[in-house]
Structure formats: C-alpha cells, structure tokens
C-alpha positions as a Markdown table, in Angstrom:
| # | Residue | x | y | z |
|---|---|---|---|---|
| 1 | Met | 52.4 | -30.6 | 100.8 |
| 2 | Thr | 49.3 | -31.9 | 99.1 |
| 3 | Ala | 46.9 | -30.9 | 101.9 |
| 4 | Glu | 48.5 | -27.4 | 102.0 |
| 5 | His | 48.1 | -27.1 | 98.2 |
| 6 | Gln | 44.4 | -28.2 | 98.4 |
| 7 | Arg | 43.7 | -25.8 | 101.2 |
| 8 | Thr | 45.3 | -22.9 | 99.3 |
| 9 | Ser | 43.3 | -24.0 | 96.2 |
| 10 | Val | 40.0 | -24.1 | 98.1 |
| 11 | Glu | 40.7 | -20.7 | 99.7 |
| 12 | Gly | 41.4 | -19.3 | 96.3 |
| 13 | Leu | 38.1 | -20.7 | 95.0 |
| 14 | Ile | 36.2 | -19.3 | 98.0 |
| 15 | Gln | 37.8 | -15.9 | 97.5 |
| 16 | Gly | 36.9 | -15.9 | 93.8 |
| 17 | Glu | 33.3 | -16.9 | 94.6 |
| 18 | Arg | 33.1 | -14.1 | 97.2 |
| 19 | Ser | 34.4 | -11.6 | 94.6 |
| 20 | Arg | 31.9 | -12.7 | 92.0 |
| 21 | Cys | 29.0 | -12.6 | 94.6 |
| 22 | Ser | 30.1 | -9.1 | 95.7 |
| 23 | Glu | 30.1 | -7.9 | 92.1 |
| 24 | Gln | 26.8 | -9.4 | 91.4 |
| 25 | Leu | 25.3 | -7.8 | 94.5 |
| 26 | Arg | 26.6 | -4.4 | 93.4 |
| 27 | Glu | 25.1 | -4.9 | 90.0 |
| 28 | Met | 21.7 | -5.9 | 91.5 |
| 29 | Glu | 21.8 | -2.9 | 93.9 |
| 30 | Ala | 22.4 | -0.6 | 91.0 |
| 31 | Lys | 19.6 | -2.1 | 89.0 |
| 32 | Leu | 17.3 | -1.8 | 92.1 |
| 33 | Arg | 18.1 | 1.9 | 92.4 |
| 34 | Glu | 17.5 | 2.4 | 88.7 |
| 35 | Met | 14.1 | 0.6 | 88.9 |
| 36 | Gln | 13.1 | 2.6 | 92.0 |
| 37 | Glu | 13.9 | 5.9 | 90.2 |
| 38 | Leu | 11.8 | 4.7 | 87.2 |
| 39 | Val | 8.9 | 3.8 | 89.5 |
| 40 | Phe | 9.0 | 7.1 | 91.3 |
| 41 | Thr | 9.2 | 9.0 | 87.9 |
| 42 | Lys | 6.1 | 7.0 | 86.7 |
| 43 | Met | 4.3 | 7.7 | 89.9 |
| 44 | Arg | 5.0 | 11.5 | 89.6 |
| 45 | Glu | 3.8 | 11.4 | 86.0 |
| 46 | Ala | 0.6 | 9.6 | 86.9 |
| 47 | Ser | 0.0 | 12.0 | 89.7 |
| 48 | Thr | 0.5 | 15.0 | 87.4 |
| 49 | Asp | -1.9 | 13.4 | 84.8 |
| 50 | Arg | -4.5 | 12.8 | 87.4 |
| 51 | Asp | -4.2 | 16.4 | 88.7 |
| 52 | Leu | -4.7 | 17.6 | 85.1 |
| 53 | His | -7.8 | 15.5 | 84.5 |
| 54 | Thr | -9.5 | 16.6 | 87.7 |
| 55 | Pro | -10.0 | 20.3 | 86.5 |
| 56 | Leu | -11.0 | 19.0 | 83.1 |
| 57 | Lys | -13.7 | 16.8 | 84.6 |
| 58 | Ala | -15.0 | 19.7 | 86.6 |
| 59 | Glu | -15.1 | 21.8 | 83.5 |
| 60 | Ile | -17.0 | 19.1 | 81.6 |
| 61 | Glu | -19.5 | 18.8 | 84.4 |
| 62 | Ala | -20.0 | 22.6 | 84.5 |
| 63 | Leu | -20.6 | 22.6 | 80.7 |
| 64 | Lys | -23.0 | 19.8 | 81.0 |
| 65 | Val | -25.0 | 21.7 | 83.6 |
| 66 | Leu | -25.0 | 24.8 | 81.4 |
| 67 | Leu | -26.2 | 22.8 | 78.4 |
| 68 | Glu | -29.0 | 21.2 | 80.4 |
| 69 | Glu | -30.1 | 24.6 | 81.6 |
| 70 | Glu | -30.0 | 25.9 | 78.1 |
| 71 | Glu | -32.1 | 23.0 | 76.9 |
| 72 | Lys | -34.7 | 23.6 | 79.6 |
| 73 | Arg | -35.3 | 27.2 | 78.2 |
C-alpha cells in the first residue's frame, strides 16, 4: 500500500510540474509574439523615418548647390 501511495503521489507531482511547465511555455510564447510585434512595428517606423529623411537630404543638397551658385555670381 505504501509503494502504491508513493507512486500515486509522485505521478501527481509530475503531472503538476507538467501543468506548470505548459502554462509557463504558453506565457513565454505569448510574450515572444508580443515582442516580435513590437520589433516589427519599430522596424516599420524606422523604415518610414528613413524614407522621409532621404527626400529631405536631397532637398538640402539641392539648396546647397543653388546657394553655392548664387554666391559665385
């Protein structure tokens, strides 16, 4: 009877540990998805910012050239 009780007790402990591990794994997967979404959002923002700065840099260069030409006159 004692060996059967111990076996049942150990099986219960193992099942409890499996349940806790499964829940922790689900939480970690959810956190990973959340972090991936955040990274992709930040990458899109950075790309948009970079795309906005490129025309601005070109405009600044064009104005620089015009200013230099004007100074030469």
